[in-house]
mmCIF file of the N, C-alpha and C atoms, coordinates in Angstrom:
data_MODEL
# 
_entry.id   MODEL 
# 
loop_
_atom_site.group_PDB 
_atom_site.id 
_atom_site.type_symbol 
_atom_site.label_atom_id 
_atom_site.label_alt_id 
_atom_site.label_comp_id 
_atom_site.label_asym_id 
_atom_site.label_entity_id 
_atom_site.label_seq_id 
_atom_site.pdbx_PDB_ins_code 
_atom_site.Cartn_x 
_atom_site.Cartn_y 
_atom_site.Cartn_z 
_atom_site.occupancy 
_atom_site.B_iso_or_equiv 
_atom_site.pdbx_formal_charge 
_atom_site.auth_seq_id 
_atom_site.auth_comp_id 
_atom_site.auth_asym_id 
_atom_site.auth_atom_id 
_atom_site.pdbx_PDB_model_num 
ATOM 1   N N  . UNK A 1 1  ? 131.027 105.742 175.763 1.00 0.00 ? 1  UNK A N  1 
ATOM 2   C CA . UNK A 1 1  ? 131.403 104.769 174.758 1.00 0.00 ? 1  UNK A CA 1 
ATOM 3   C C  . UNK A 1 1  ? 130.151 104.114 174.186 1.00 0.00 ? 1  UNK A C  1 
ATOM 4   N N  . UNK A 1 2  ? 130.299 103.611 172.985 1.00 0.00 ? 2  UNK A N  1 
ATOM 5   C CA . UNK A 1 2  ? 129.194 102.899 172.367 1.00 0.00 ? 2  UNK A CA 1 
ATOM 6   C C  . UNK A 1 2  ? 129.086 101.510 172.966 1.00 0.00 ? 2  UNK A C  1 
ATOM 7   N N  . UNK A 1 3  ? 128.001 100.837 172.677 1.00 0.00 ? 3  UNK A N  1 
ATOM 8   C CA . UNK A 1 3  ? 127.788 99.476  173.166 1.00 0.00 ? 3  UNK A CA 1 
ATOM 9   C C  . UNK A 1 3  ? 128.908 98.563  172.666 1.00 0.00 ? 3  UNK A C  1 
ATOM 10  N N  . UNK A 1 4  ? 129.270 98.714  171.394 1.00 0.00 ? 4  UNK A N  1 
ATOM 11  C CA . UNK A 1 4  ? 130.340 97.890  170.827 1.00 0.00 ? 4  UNK A CA 1 
ATOM 12  C C  . UNK A 1 4  ? 131.662 98.182  171.528 1.00 0.00 ? 4  UNK A C  1 
ATOM 13  N N  . UNK A 1 5  ? 131.969 99.456  171.729 1.00 0.00 ? 5  UNK A N  1 
ATOM 14  C CA . UNK A 1 5  ? 133.215 99.831  172.403 1.00 0.00 ? 5  UNK A CA 1 
ATOM 15  C C  . UNK A 1 5  ? 133.236 99.292  173.828 1.00 0.00 ? 5  UNK A C  1 
ATOM 16  N N  . UNK A 1 6  ? 132.100 99.353  174.523 1.00 0.00 ? 6  UNK A N  1 
ATOM 17  C CA . UNK A 1 6  ? 132.019 98.806  175.881 1.00 0.00 ? 6  UNK A CA 1 
ATOM 18  C C  . UNK A 1 6  ? 132.296 97.311  175.874 1.00 0.00 ? 6  UNK A C  1 
ATOM 19  N N  . UNK A 1 7  ? 131.760 96.601  174.896 1.00 0.00 ? 7  UNK A N  1 
ATOM 20  C CA . UNK A 1 7  ? 131.974 95.149  174.798 1.00 0.00 ? 7  UNK A CA 1 
ATOM 21  C C  . UNK A 1 7  ? 133.445 94.853  174.530 1.00 0.00 ? 7  UNK A C  1 
ATOM 22  N N  . UNK A 1 8  ? 134.032 95.586  173.604 1.00 0.00 ? 8  UNK A N  1 
ATOM 23  C CA . UNK A 1 8  ? 135.450 95.387  173.292 1.00 0.00 ? 8  UNK A CA 1 
ATOM 24  C C  . UNK A 1 8  ? 136.295 95.659  174.536 1.00 0.00 ? 8  UNK A C  1 
ATOM 25  N N  . UNK A 1 9  ? 135.972 96.731  175.235 1.00 0.00 ? 9  UNK A N  1 
ATOM 26  C CA . UNK A 1 9  ? 136.709 97.082  176.449 1.00 0.00 ? 9  UNK A CA 1 
ATOM 27  C C  . UNK A 1 9  ? 136.605 95.970  177.486 1.00 0.00 ? 9  UNK A C  1 
ATOM 28  N N  . UNK A 1 10 ? 135.406 95.518  177.737 1.00 0.00 ? 10 UNK A N  1 
ATOM 29  C CA . UNK A 1 10 ? 135.208 94.459  178.731 1.00 0.00 ? 10 UNK A CA 1 
ATOM 30  C C  . UNK A 1 10 ? 135.887 93.161  178.319 1.00 0.00 ? 10 UNK A C  1 
ATOM 31  N N  . UNK A 1 11 ? 135.829 92.837  177.027 1.00 0.00 ? 11 UNK A N  1 
ATOM 32  C CA . UNK A 1 11 ? 136.533 91.646  176.543 1.00 0.00 ? 11 UNK A CA 1 
ATOM 33  C C  . UNK A 1 11 ? 138.043 91.805  176.726 1.00 0.00 ? 11 UNK A C  1 
ATOM 34  N N  . UNK A 1 12 ? 138.547 93.011  176.459 1.00 0.00 ? 12 UNK A N  1 
ATOM 35  C CA . UNK A 1 12 ? 139.978 93.264  176.597 1.00 0.00 ? 12 UNK A CA 1 
ATOM 36  C C  . UNK A 1 12 ? 140.426 93.110  178.044 1.00 0.00 ? 12 UNK A C  1 
ATOM 37  N N  . UNK A 1 13 ? 139.578 93.484  178.987 1.00 0.00 ? 13 UNK A N  1 
ATOM 38  C CA . UNK A 1 13 ? 139.935 93.351  180.399 1.00 0.00 ? 13 UNK A CA 1 
ATOM 39  C C  . UNK A 1 13 ? 140.135 91.907  180.815 1.00 0.00 ? 13 UNK A C  1 
ATOM 40  N N  . UNK A 1 14 ? 139.540 90.984  180.087 1.00 0.00 ? 14 UNK A N  1 
ATOM 41  C CA . UNK A 1 14 ? 139.683 89.573  180.435 1.00 0.00 ? 14 UNK A CA 1 
ATOM 42  C C  . UNK A 1 14 ? 140.995 88.979  179.914 1.00 0.00 ? 14 UNK A C  1 
ATOM 43  N N  . UNK A 1 15 ? 141.723 89.731  179.088 1.00 0.00 ? 15 UNK A N  1 
ATOM 44  C CA . UNK A 1 15 ? 142.995 89.256  178.545 1.00 0.00 ? 15 UNK A CA 1 
ATOM 45  C C  . UNK A 1 15 ? 144.096 89.331  179.592 1.00 0.00 ? 15 UNK A C  1 
ATOM 46  N N  . UNK A 1 16 ? 145.131 88.503  179.455 1.00 0.00 ? 16 UNK A N  1 
ATOM 47  C CA . UNK A 1 16 ? 146.298 88.638  180.344 1.00 0.00 ? 16 UNK A CA 1 
ATOM 48  C C  . UNK A 1 16 ? 146.945 90.005  180.139 1.00 0.00 ? 16 UNK A C  1 
ATOM 49  N N  . UNK A 1 17 ? 147.675 90.465  181.127 1.00 0.00 ? 17 UNK A N  1 
ATOM 50  C CA . UNK A 1 17 ? 148.234 91.820  181.077 1.00 0.00 ? 17 UNK A CA 1 
ATOM 51  C C  . UNK A 1 17 ? 149.142 92.039  179.870 1.00 0.00 ? 17 UNK A C  1 
ATOM 52  N N  . UNK A 1 18 ? 149.939 91.047  179.478 1.00 0.00 ? 18 UNK A N  1 
ATOM 53  C CA . UNK A 1 18 ? 150.815 91.248  178.328 1.00 0.00 ? 18 UNK A CA 1 
ATOM 54  C C  . UNK A 1 18 ? 150.026 91.390  177.038 1.00 0.00 ? 18 UNK A C  1 
ATOM 55  N N  . UNK A 1 19 ? 148.904 90.683  176.925 1.00 0.00 ? 19 UNK A N  1 
ATOM 56  C CA . UNK A 1 19 ? 148.050 90.810  175.738 1.00 0.00 ? 19 UNK A CA 1 
ATOM 57  C C  . UNK A 1 19 ? 147.352 92.167  175.733 1.00 0.00 ? 19 UNK A C  1 
ATOM 58  N N  . UNK A 1 20 ? 146.945 92.651  176.906 1.00 0.00 ? 20 UNK A N  1 
ATOM 59  C CA . UNK A 1 20 ? 146.320 93.978  176.985 1.00 0.00 ? 20 UNK A CA 1 
ATOM 60  C C  . UNK A 1 20 ? 147.316 95.056  176.586 1.00 0.00 ? 20 UNK A C  1 
ATOM 61  N N  . UNK A 1 21 ? 148.574 94.909  177.038 1.00 0.00 ? 21 UNK A N  1 
ATOM 62  C CA . UNK A 1 21 ? 149.605 95.886  176.697 1.00 0.00 ? 21 UNK A CA 1 
ATOM 63  C C  . UNK A 1 21 ? 149.841 95.890  175.188 1.00 0.00 ? 21 UNK A C  1 
ATOM 64  N N  . UNK A 1 22 ? 149.881 94.714  174.597 1.00 0.00 ? 22 UNK A N  1 
ATOM 65  C CA . UNK A 1 22 ? 150.066 94.617  173.148 1.00 0.00 ? 22 UNK A CA 1 
ATOM 66  C C  . UNK A 1 22 ? 148.904 95.283  172.418 1.00 0.00 ? 22 UNK A C  1 
ATOM 67  N N  . UNK A 1 23 ? 147.699 95.063  172.910 1.00 0.00 ? 23 UNK A N  1 
ATOM 68  C CA . UNK A 1 23 ? 146.508 95.682  172.307 1.00 0.00 ? 23 UNK A CA 1 
ATOM 69  C C  . UNK A 1 23 ? 146.571 97.202  172.422 1.00 0.00 ? 23 UNK A C  1 
ATOM 70  N N  . UNK A 1 24 ? 146.977 97.703  173.575 1.00 0.00 ? 24 UNK A N  1 
ATOM 71  C CA . UNK A 1 24 ? 147.105 99.150  173.777 1.00 0.00 ? 24 UNK A CA 1 
ATOM 72  C C  . UNK A 1 24 ? 148.108 99.730  172.784 1.00 0.00 ? 24 UNK A C  1 
ATOM 73  N N  . UNK A 1 25 ? 149.258 99.062  172.647 1.00 0.00 ? 25 UNK A N  1 
ATOM 74  C CA . UNK A 1 25 ? 150.279 99.540  171.715 1.00 0.00 ? 25 UNK A CA 1 
ATOM 75  C C  . UNK A 1 25 ? 149.747 99.572  170.286 1.00 0.00 ? 25 UNK A C  1 
ATOM 76  N N  . UNK A 1 26 ? 149.004 98.536  169.897 1.00 0.00 ? 26 UNK A N  1 
ATOM 77  C CA . UNK A 1 26 ? 148.442 98.500  168.545 1.00 0.00 ? 26 UNK A CA 1 
ATOM 78  C C  . UNK A 1 26 ? 147.415 99.612  168.343 1.00 0.00 ? 26 UNK A C  1 
ATOM 79  N N  . UNK A 1 27 ? 146.586 99.856  169.351 1.00 0.00 ? 27 UNK A N  1 
ATOM 80  C CA . UNK A 1 27 ? 145.585 100.917 169.243 1.00 0.00 ? 27 UNK A CA 1 
ATOM 81  C C  . UNK A 1 27 ? 146.259 102.289 169.154 1.00 0.00 ? 27 UNK A C  1 
ATOM 82  N N  . UNK A 1 28 ? 147.271 102.509 169.966 1.00 0.00 ? 28 UNK A N  1 
ATOM 83  C CA . UNK A 1 28 ? 147.983 103.789 169.916 1.00 0.00 ? 28 UNK A CA 1 
ATOM 84  C C  . UNK A 1 28 ? 148.679 103.978 168.575 1.00 0.00 ? 28 UNK A C  1 
ATOM 85  N N  . UNK A 1 29 ? 149.271 102.921 168.062 1.00 0.00 ? 29 UNK A N  1 
ATOM 86  C CA . UNK A 1 29 ? 149.923 102.990 166.751 1.00 0.00 ? 29 UNK A CA 1 
ATOM 87  C C  . UNK A 1 29 ? 148.910 103.350 165.672 1.00 0.00 ? 29 UNK A C  1 
ATOM 88  N N  . UNK A 1 30 ? 147.701 102.823 165.803 1.00 0.00 ? 30 UNK A N  1 
ATOM 89  C CA . UNK A 1 30 ? 146.670 103.094 164.796 1.00 0.00 ? 30 UNK A CA 1 
ATOM 90  C C  . UNK A 1 30 ? 146.269 104.567 164.751 1.00 0.00 ? 30 UNK A C  1 
ATOM 91  N N  . UNK A 1 31 ? 146.578 105.322 165.795 1.00 0.00 ? 31 UNK A N  1 
ATOM 92  C CA . UNK A 1 31 ? 146.250 106.747 165.840 1.00 0.00 ? 31 UNK A CA 1 
ATOM 93  C C  . UNK A 1 31 ? 147.284 107.602 165.131 1.00 0.00 ? 31 UNK A C  1 
ATOM 94  N N  . UNK A 1 32 ? 148.368 106.978 164.680 1.00 0.00 ? 32 UNK A N  1 
ATOM 95  C CA . UNK A 1 32 ? 149.446 107.676 163.975 1.00 0.00 ? 32 UNK A CA 1 
ATOM 96  C C  . UNK A 1 32 ? 150.058 108.798 164.807 1.00 0.00 ? 32 UNK A C  1 
ATOM 97  N N  . UNK A 1 33 ? 150.177 108.565 166.106 1.00 0.00 ? 33 UNK A N  1 
ATOM 98  C CA . UNK A 1 33 ? 150.820 109.529 166.990 1.00 0.00 ? 33 UNK A CA 1 
ATOM 99  C C  . UNK A 1 33 ? 152.334 109.415 166.825 1.00 0.00 ? 33 UNK A C  1 
ATOM 100 N N  . UNK A 1 34 ? 153.060 110.451 167.184 1.00 0.00 ? 34 UNK A N  1 
ATOM 101 C CA . UNK A 1 34 ? 154.524 110.348 167.111 1.00 0.00 ? 34 UNK A CA 1 
ATOM 102 C C  . UNK A 1 34 ? 155.017 109.201 167.993 1.00 0.00 ? 34 UNK A C  1 
ATOM 103 N N  . UNK A 1 35 ? 156.045 108.506 167.539 1.00 0.00 ? 35 UNK A N  1 
ATOM 104 C CA . UNK A 1 35 ? 156.618 107.412 168.320 1.00 0.00 ? 35 UNK A CA 1 
ATOM 105 C C  . UNK A 1 35 ? 157.536 107.973 169.393 1.00 0.00 ? 35 UNK A C  1 
ATOM 106 N N  . UNK A 1 36 ? 157.911 107.118 170.336 1.00 0.00 ? 36 UNK A N  1 
ATOM 107 C CA . UNK A 1 36 ? 158.844 107.549 171.380 1.00 0.00 ? 36 UNK A CA 1 
ATOM 108 C C  . UNK A 1 36 ? 160.153 108.026 170.758 1.00 0.00 ? 36 UNK A C  1 
ATOM 109 N N  . UNK A 1 37 ? 160.598 107.329 169.727 1.00 0.00 ? 37 UNK A N  1 
ATOM 110 C CA . UNK A 1 37 ? 161.844 107.717 169.064 1.00 0.00 ? 37 UNK A CA 1 
ATOM 111 C C  . UNK A 1 37 ? 161.706 109.107 168.471 1.00 0.00 ? 37 UNK A C  1 
ATOM 112 N N  . UNK A 1 38 ? 160.569 109.360 167.820 1.00 0.00 ? 38 UNK A N  1 
ATOM 113 C CA . UNK A 1 38 ? 160.356 110.679 167.223 1.00 0.00 ? 38 UNK A CA 1 
ATOM 114 C C  . UNK A 1 38 ? 160.225 111.758 168.290 1.00 0.00 ? 38 UNK A C  1 
ATOM 115 N N  . UNK A 1 39 ? 159.514 111.450 169.361 1.00 0.00 ? 39 UNK A N  1 
ATOM 116 C CA . UNK A 1 39 ? 159.362 112.416 170.452 1.00 0.00 ? 39 UNK A CA 1 
ATOM 117 C C  . UNK A 1 39 ? 160.724 112.731 171.059 1.00 0.00 ? 39 UNK A C  1 
ATOM 118 N N  . UNK A 1 40 ? 161.541 111.693 171.283 1.00 0.00 ? 40 UNK A N  1 
ATOM 119 C CA . UNK A 1 40 ? 162.881 111.916 171.825 1.00 0.00 ? 40 UNK A CA 1 
ATOM 120 C C  . UNK A 1 40 ? 163.715 112.783 170.878 1.00 0.00 ? 40 UNK A C  1 
ATOM 121 N N  . UNK A 1 41 ? 163.610 112.529 169.577 1.00 0.00 ? 41 UNK A N  1 
ATOM 122 C CA . UNK A 1 41 ? 164.353 113.305 168.589 1.00 0.00 ? 41 UNK A CA 1 
ATOM 123 C C  . UNK A 1 41 ? 163.915 114.768 168.615 1.00 0.00 ? 41 UNK A C  1 
ATOM 124 N N  . UNK A 1 42 ? 162.590 114.989 168.681 1.00 0.00 ? 42 UNK A N  1 
ATOM 125 C CA . UNK A 1 42 ? 162.069 116.351 168.701 1.00 0.00 ? 42 UNK A CA 1 
ATOM 126 C C  . UNK A 1 42 ? 162.500 117.098 169.962 1.00 0.00 ? 42 UNK A C  1 
ATOM 127 N N  . UNK A 1 43 ? 162.483 116.417 171.121 1.00 0.00 ? 43 UNK A N  1 
ATOM 128 C CA . UNK A 1 43 ? 162.928 117.057 172.356 1.00 0.00 ? 43 UNK A CA 1 
ATOM 129 C C  . UNK A 1 43 ? 164.410 117.392 172.285 1.00 0.00 ? 43 UNK A C  1 
ATOM 130 N N  . UNK A 1 44 ? 165.210 116.486 171.705 1.00 0.00 ? 44 UNK A N  1 
ATOM 131 C CA . UNK A 1 44 ? 166.649 116.752 171.570 1.00 0.00 ? 44 UNK A CA 1 
ATOM 132 C C  . UNK A 1 44 ? 166.879 117.972 170.687 1.00 0.00 ? 44 UNK A C  1 
ATOM 133 N N  . UNK A 1 45 ? 166.136 118.074 169.599 1.00 0.00 ? 45 UNK A N  1 
ATOM 134 C CA . UNK A 1 45 ? 166.255 119.246 168.721 1.00 0.00 ? 45 UNK A CA 1 
ATOM 135 C C  . UNK A 1 45 ? 165.878 120.523 169.463 1.00 0.00 ? 45 UNK A C  1 
ATOM 136 N N  . UNK A 1 46 ? 164.803 120.442 170.233 1.00 0.00 ? 46 UNK A N  1 
ATOM 137 C CA . UNK A 1 46 ? 164.356 121.620 170.991 1.00 0.00 ? 46 UNK A CA 1 
ATOM 138 C C  . UNK A 1 46 ? 165.405 122.026 172.020 1.00 0.00 ? 46 UNK A C  1 
ATOM 139 N N  . UNK A 1 47 ? 165.978 121.054 172.712 1.00 0.00 ? 47 UNK A N  1 
ATOM 140 C CA . UNK A 1 47 ? 167.010 121.348 173.709 1.00 0.00 ? 47 UNK A CA 1 
ATOM 141 C C  . UNK A 1 47 ? 168.216 122.001 173.045 1.00 0.00 ? 47 UNK A C  1 
ATOM 142 N N  . UNK A 1 48 ? 168.627 121.468 171.897 1.00 0.00 ? 48 UNK A N  1 
ATOM 143 C CA . UNK A 1 48 ? 169.765 122.044 171.181 1.00 0.00 ? 48 UNK A CA 1 
ATOM 144 C C  . UNK A 1 48 ? 169.468 123.475 170.727 1.00 0.00 ? 48 UNK A C  1 
ATOM 145 N N  . UNK A 1 49 ? 168.231 123.706 170.283 1.00 0.00 ? 49 UNK A N  1 
ATOM 146 C CA . UNK A 1 49 ? 167.835 125.054 169.860 1.00 0.00 ? 49 UNK A CA 1 
ATOM 147 C C  . UNK A 1 49 ? 167.905 126.025 171.029 1.00 0.00 ? 49 UNK A C  1 
ATOM 148 N N  . UNK A 1 50 ? 167.409 125.586 172.186 1.00 0.00 ? 50 UNK A N  1 
ATOM 149 C CA . UNK A 1 50 ? 167.417 126.453 173.357 1.00 0.00 ? 50 UNK A CA 1 
ATOM 150 C C  . UNK A 1 50 ? 168.835 126.726 173.860 1.00 0.00 ? 50 UNK A C  1 
ATOM 151 N N  . UNK A 1 51 ? 169.685 125.706 173.850 1.00 0.00 ? 51 UNK A N  1 
ATOM 152 C CA . UNK A 1 51 ? 171.082 125.903 174.264 1.00 0.00 ? 51 UNK A CA 1 
ATOM 153 C C  . UNK A 1 51 ? 171.753 126.900 173.333 1.00 0.00 ? 51 UNK A C  1 
ATOM 154 N N  . UNK A 1 52 ? 171.493 126.783 172.039 1.00 0.00 ? 52 UNK A N  1 
ATOM 155 C CA . UNK A 1 52 ? 172.080 127.722 171.076 1.00 0.00 ? 52 UNK A CA 1 
ATOM 156 C C  . UNK A 1 52 ? 171.602 129.142 171.350 1.00 0.00 ? 52 UNK A C  1 
ATOM 157 N N  . UNK A 1 53 ? 170.334 129.298 171.713 1.00 0.00 ? 53 UNK A N  1 
ATOM 158 C CA . UNK A 1 53 ? 169.821 130.629 172.045 1.00 0.00 ? 53 UNK A CA 1 
ATOM 159 C C  . UNK A 1 53 ? 170.513 131.191 173.281 1.00 0.00 ? 53 UNK A C  1 
ATOM 160 N N  . UNK A 1 54 ? 170.726 130.344 174.271 1.00 0.00 ? 54 UNK A N  1 
ATOM 161 C CA . UNK A 1 54 ? 171.400 130.783 175.492 1.00 0.00 ? 54 UNK A CA 1 
ATOM 162 C C  . UNK A 1 54 ? 172.840 131.154 175.173 1.00 0.00 ? 54 UNK A C  1 
ATOM 163 N N  . UNK A 1 55 ? 173.533 130.261 174.465 1.00 0.00 ? 55 UNK A N  1 
ATOM 164 C CA . UNK A 1 55 ? 174.935 130.513 174.119 1.00 0.00 ? 55 UNK A CA 1 
ATOM 165 C C  . UNK A 1 55 ? 175.087 131.764 173.250 1.00 0.00 ? 55 UNK A C  1 
ATOM 166 N N  . UNK A 1 56 ? 174.100 132.036 172.411 1.00 0.00 ? 56 UNK A N  1 
ATOM 167 C CA . UNK A 1 56 ? 174.154 133.193 171.535 1.00 0.00 ? 56 UNK A CA 1 
ATOM 168 C C  . UNK A 1 56 ? 173.670 134.474 172.187 1.00 0.00 ? 56 UNK A C  1 
ATOM 169 N N  . UNK A 1 57 ? 173.275 134.397 173.456 1.00 0.00 ? 57 UNK A N  1 
ATOM 170 C CA . UNK A 1 57 ? 172.813 135.581 174.167 1.00 0.00 ? 57 UNK A CA 1 
ATOM 171 C C  . UNK A 1 57 ? 171.464 136.090 173.690 1.00 0.00 ? 57 UNK A C  1 
ATOM 172 N N  . UNK A 1 58 ? 170.697 135.223 173.048 1.00 0.00 ? 58 UNK A N  1 
ATOM 173 C CA . UNK A 1 58 ? 169.393 135.629 172.509 1.00 0.00 ? 58 UNK A CA 1 
ATOM 174 C C  . UNK A 1 58 ? 168.287 135.658 173.557 1.00 0.00 ? 58 UNK A C  1 
ATOM 175 N N  . UNK A 1 59 ? 168.514 135.019 174.683 1.00 0.00 ? 59 UNK A N  1 
ATOM 176 C CA . UNK A 1 59 ? 167.482 134.953 175.721 1.00 0.00 ? 59 UNK A CA 1 
ATOM 177 C C  . UNK A 1 59 ? 168.084 135.348 177.062 1.00 0.00 ? 59 UNK A C  1 
ATOM 178 N N  . UNK A 1 60 ? 167.244 135.872 177.927 1.00 0.00 ? 60 UNK A N  1 
ATOM 179 C CA . UNK A 1 60 ? 167.660 136.207 179.279 1.00 0.00 ? 60 UNK A CA 1 
ATOM 180 C C  . UNK A 1 60 ? 167.227 135.069 180.196 1.00 0.00 ? 60 UNK A C  1 
ATOM 181 N N  . UNK A 1 61 ? 168.156 134.592 180.999 1.00 0.00 ? 61 UNK A N  1 
ATOM 182 C CA . UNK A 1 61 ? 167.841 133.525 181.933 1.00 0.00 ? 61 UNK A CA 1 
ATOM 183 C C  . UNK A 1 61 ? 167.289 134.109 183.220 1.00 0.00 ? 61 UNK A C  1 
ATOM 184 N N  . UNK A 1 62 ? 166.333 133.417 183.795 1.00 0.00 ? 62 UNK A N  1 
ATOM 185 C CA . UNK A 1 62 ? 165.728 133.845 185.056 1.00 0.00 ? 62 UNK A CA 1 
ATOM 186 C C  . UNK A 1 62 ? 166.046 132.779 186.092 1.00 0.00 ? 62 UNK A C  1 
ATOM 187 N N  . UNK A 1 63 ? 166.620 133.176 187.245 1.00 0.00 ? 63 UNK A N  1 
ATOM 188 C CA . UNK A 1 63 ? 166.926 132.189 188.287 1.00 0.00 ? 63 UNK A CA 1 
ATOM 189 C C  . UNK A 1 63 ? 165.668 131.432 188.722 1.00 0.00 ? 63 UNK A C  1 
ATOM 190 N N  . UNK A 1 64 ? 165.849 130.149 188.991 1.00 0.00 ? 64 UNK A N  1 
ATOM 191 C CA . UNK A 1 64 ? 164.726 129.290 189.364 1.00 0.00 ? 64 UNK A CA 1 
ATOM 192 C C  . UNK A 1 64 ? 163.936 129.791 190.549 1.00 0.00 ? 64 UNK A C  1 
ATOM 193 N N  . UNK A 1 65 ? 164.633 130.345 191.560 1.00 0.00 ? 65 UNK A N  1 
ATOM 194 C CA . UNK A 1 65 ? 163.914 130.817 192.742 1.00 0.00 ? 65 UNK A CA 1 
ATOM 195 C C  . UNK A 1 65 ? 162.967 131.972 192.397 1.00 0.00 ? 65 UNK A C  1 
ATOM 196 N N  . UNK A 1 66 ? 163.337 132.803 191.413 1.00 0.00 ? 66 UNK A N  1 
ATOM 197 C CA . UNK A 1 66 ? 162.437 133.881 190.977 1.00 0.00 ? 66 UNK A CA 1 
ATOM 198 C C  . UNK A 1 66 ? 161.216 133.306 190.249 1.00 0.00 ? 66 UNK A C  1 
ATOM 199 N N  . UNK A 1 67 ? 161.453 132.327 189.415 1.00 0.00 ? 67 UNK A N  1 
ATOM 200 C CA . UNK A 1 67 ? 160.350 131.697 188.671 1.00 0.00 ? 67 UNK A CA 1 
ATOM 201 C C  . UNK A 1 67 ? 159.351 131.092 189.648 1.00 0.00 ? 67 UNK A C  1 
ATOM 202 N N  . UNK A 1 68 ? 159.863 130.319 190.626 1.00 0.00 ? 68 UNK A N  1 
ATOM 203 C CA . UNK A 1 68 ? 158.963 129.668 191.578 1.00 0.00 ? 68 UNK A CA 1 
ATOM 204 C C  . UNK A 1 68 ? 158.257 130.678 192.476 1.00 0.00 ? 68 UNK A C  1 
ATOM 205 N N  . UNK A 1 69 ? 158.928 131.782 192.820 1.00 0.00 ? 69 UNK A N  1 
ATOM 206 C CA . UNK A 1 69 ? 158.284 132.826 193.621 1.00 0.00 ? 69 UNK A CA 1 
ATOM 207 C C  . UNK A 1 69 ? 157.117 133.440 192.847 1.00 0.00 ? 69 UNK A C  1 
ATOM 208 N N  . UNK A 1 70 ? 157.309 133.677 191.543 1.00 0.00 ? 70 UNK A N  1 
ATOM 209 C CA . UNK A 1 70 ? 156.223 134.222 190.716 1.00 0.00 ? 70 UNK A CA 1 
ATOM 210 C C  . UNK A 1 70 ? 155.057 133.238 190.614 1.00 0.00 ? 70 UNK A C  1 
ATOM 211 N N  . UNK A 1 71 ? 155.371 131.973 190.498 1.00 0.00 ? 71 UNK A N  1 
ATOM 212 C CA . UNK A 1 71 ? 154.314 130.955 190.417 1.00 0.00 ? 71 UNK A CA 1 
ATOM 213 C C  . UNK A 1 71 ? 153.531 130.911 191.733 1.00 0.00 ? 71 UNK A C  1 
ATOM 214 N N  . UNK A 1 72 ? 154.273 130.897 192.868 1.00 0.00 ? 72 UNK A N  1 
ATOM 215 C CA . UNK A 1 72 ? 153.593 130.880 194.174 1.00 0.00 ? 72 UNK A CA 1 
ATOM 216 C C  . UNK A 1 72 ? 152.719 132.114 194.337 1.00 0.00 ? 72 UNK A C  1 
ATOM 217 N N  . UNK A 1 73 ? 153.225 133.276 193.914 1.00 0.00 ? 73 UNK A N  1 
ATOM 218 C CA . UNK A 1 73 ? 152.459 134.513 194.034 1.00 0.00 ? 73 UNK A CA 1 
ATOM 219 C C  . UNK A 1 73 ? 151.215 134.448 193.161 1.00 0.00 ? 73 UNK A C  1 
ATOM 220 N N  . UNK A 1 74 ? 151.362 133.952 191.949 1.00 0.00 ? 74 UNK A N  1 
ATOM 221 C CA . UNK A 1 74 ? 150.234 133.898 191.018 1.00 0.00 ? 74 UNK A CA 1 
ATOM 222 C C  . UNK A 1 74 ? 149.135 132.982 191.547 1.00 0.00 ? 74 UNK A C  1 
ATOM 223 N N  . UNK A 1 75 ? 149.542 131.837 192.108 1.00 0.00 ? 75 UNK A N  1 
ATOM 224 C CA . UNK A 1 75 ? 148.567 130.860 192.576 1.00 0.00 ? 75 UNK A CA 1 
ATOM 225 C C  . UNK A 1 75 ? 148.391 130.897 194.081 1.00 0.00 ? 75 UNK A C  1 
ATOM 226 N N  . UNK A 1 76 ? 149.029 131.877 194.734 1.00 0.00 ? 76 UNK A N  1 
ATOM 227 C CA . UNK A 1 76 ? 148.899 132.141 196.164 1.00 0.00 ? 76 UNK A CA 1 
ATOM 228 C C  . UNK A 1 76 ? 149.124 130.885 196.995 1.00 0.00 ? 76 UNK A C  1 
ATOM 229 N N  . UNK A 1 77 ? 150.244 130.234 196.738 1.00 0.00 ? 77 UNK A N  1 
ATOM 230 C CA . UNK A 1 77 ? 150.591 129.033 197.513 1.00 0.00 ? 77 UNK A CA 1 
ATOM 231 C C  . UNK A 1 77 ? 151.914 129.196 198.169 1.00 0.00 ? 77 UNK A C  1 
# 
């Protein structure tokens, strides 16, 4: 971090926890990242898409025990 960023960080640490949380939220918002609402909406759309693929017979399902066995074999655990 730069000297200025270090100073801002150290000053922020002296704030009460609720003020620090508010600052974090403002900084994250400034990055224009997807909001929780948008992320939830996107996950719901993805889940619906996958269910439709399963219902339509477009994908083959693999039992969980097979998936985990392949993972253990790959990573030898």
